[in-house]
N, C-alpha and C positions, 0 to 999 in steps of 0.2 A: 843449211840448219842454222837456226838462230837460238841461242841460248840465253835465257833471261834469269837472272838471279834476284829474288827478294828475301826478306827475312827480317829479324829482330836486329836492333842496334847492337853493334859489337859482335856479331855472329861470324864475321869474316867473309862477308860477301865480296866486298871490293879486293881484298887481297887474293882471294881464291880465284876470283873471275880474272884477275890480272895475271896470275900463273897459268891458268888454263888459256887465255888468250895467246901468251907467249909460247905455250906448248903447241897449240894448233895453228900458230901463225895468223891469227885471226884479228881483226880491229876490236878494240874494246871501247865502249861508251859507258860512262858511269853519270847517271843522272843526279846523284848526290853532289859529284864535283860541279856539275852544271848549275845546280842550285846554289851551292856555295858561292861560285862565281857571280852569280845574279844577286845574291845577297850582298856580296863585297862591293858590287858595282853601285849598290844603293847605301853603302856605307852602314850596312846592317850585319849582325850575326846571322847565322842560320836560325837560330832560335827565334830571333826577331823577325825574319823573313817568313817562317813558317806561321807565326801569329798573324802577321799581316795577311797572310793565305787564307785565313779563317773568315775574312771579309772581303778578300780581292781574289776571285778565281784565276786572274791572269798569272799569279805566281805559279800555279800548277799547269794550267792550260798551255802555256808557252812550251814547257818541257814536254808535256804529254803529246802536244801537236808534232813536236821534234821526233819523238820516238815512234809515233804512228807512220810519219812519213818514212823513217828509217826502215821500219818493218815492211813497208810496201816497195821500197826502191832497192833494197840491199839483201844479200844473203850471206850465210857464214860470217857471222859476227856474235860478239857476246856484250850483253847489256845488263847493267845493274840499276835497279830502280824499283821501288816499291809497287808502282803501277804497270811496270814493264809487261807483266804477264797478261795484263787486261788490254793494253793498247797494241800488243803484238801477240795476238791469240795463237797463231801457229808456232810460237817459240816452244822450246823444251823448258819447262818452268822448273826452277829449282828454289826451294825455300831453306835456307840456312837459319837456325835459331840457336840462341843461347840464353841461359839463365840471366836475368837482369843484372845481377851483381858481377857476374863474369863479363858480360858485355860492357858494362861500365868501367871495369878495370881495364879491359882492352882498349877502350876508347881513350881513358885516361892517359894510356902509355903513348898513344898516337896523337895527342892533342897538338904537338909541336906543329905549327905552320897551318893548322886548320881553323876555320872560322866557325867554330860551333856555337859558342855562347860566352857569356861574361862570367867571371868569378868561378871558373872551374878549377879550383886548386886542389880538390880533393876528390878521391873516388866517390864519396858520398854526395858531393855536389853534382858530379856528373851522373850519378844515378838519379838524382832529382830532375836533372834536366832531361835526361832521357825519357823518364816518366812523362813529362810534359810533352815532349815531342811525339811520344806514342799517342797520347790523348789528341793533340793537334792533328797529326797525320790522320787518325780515325776520324775525326770530325770533318776535316776537309774532304777526304776521298769518299766518305759516306755522302756528304752534302753535294758535292759537284758530280760524282760518277756513280753513286749508290753501290759502291763496292766495299769490302772488308779485306784489305791487303794484308791482314794477319790471319785470315782464315786459310788454314793449311790445305783444306780441300781444293782450292783453286790452283794447286801446284801439282806437277808430275811426280815430285820426289822431295822429301823432307829428311833433313839430317840435323841432329842436335850436336852441335860442336862444343858444347860445354866442356866436356872432359877429354876433348881430342885435341892433339898437336896441329898445327897448321899442316904439317907433312901428312898426317893421318887424314885430315879432312881433304886435302888435295888429292890424295890417292883414291879416296872412296868417290869423290867427285868426278874425276877423271874415269874410273871404272864405269860408273853409271852413264856418262857421257859416251864413252866408247862402246858400250852395249847398244845405245840408241842409234849409233852411226852405222850399224852394220845394215 
């Protein structure tokens, strides 16, 4: 089984996917981390890298070719990425969402060591940056792949994490996954 996580910014995708991978003893692949490394190699922030991607499809296609190959070659892993459900269609597709303000607050707390953007010194600045990122993601994925990564009907299960603790989200996700593993 392959489990793919998509969703809104700050919904808990990466943290929950990491906990689930540890629980199941499976590898975890996080496309956001891959994109952040690609941006850093170019001495760019993720925000700048996403903007570049609006005119240069290679910023996305490299990552998407990688995850396509993973889906063809491996099994029993977890992947986090907005397009993972599309490039690994046989995956169990989970969408986590959070209200934009809550997502921004969560991202703000985790900015240490992340290459998100410049001048993100307040939650409000993160919220504005997140809005731009959602627009950029939507433009790129529609332009290059004709998909809407925020359309919840593309997923097998959707969970709003806005008012839940990380433990509550993890328990709900684990329960859903265990039901599907039977």
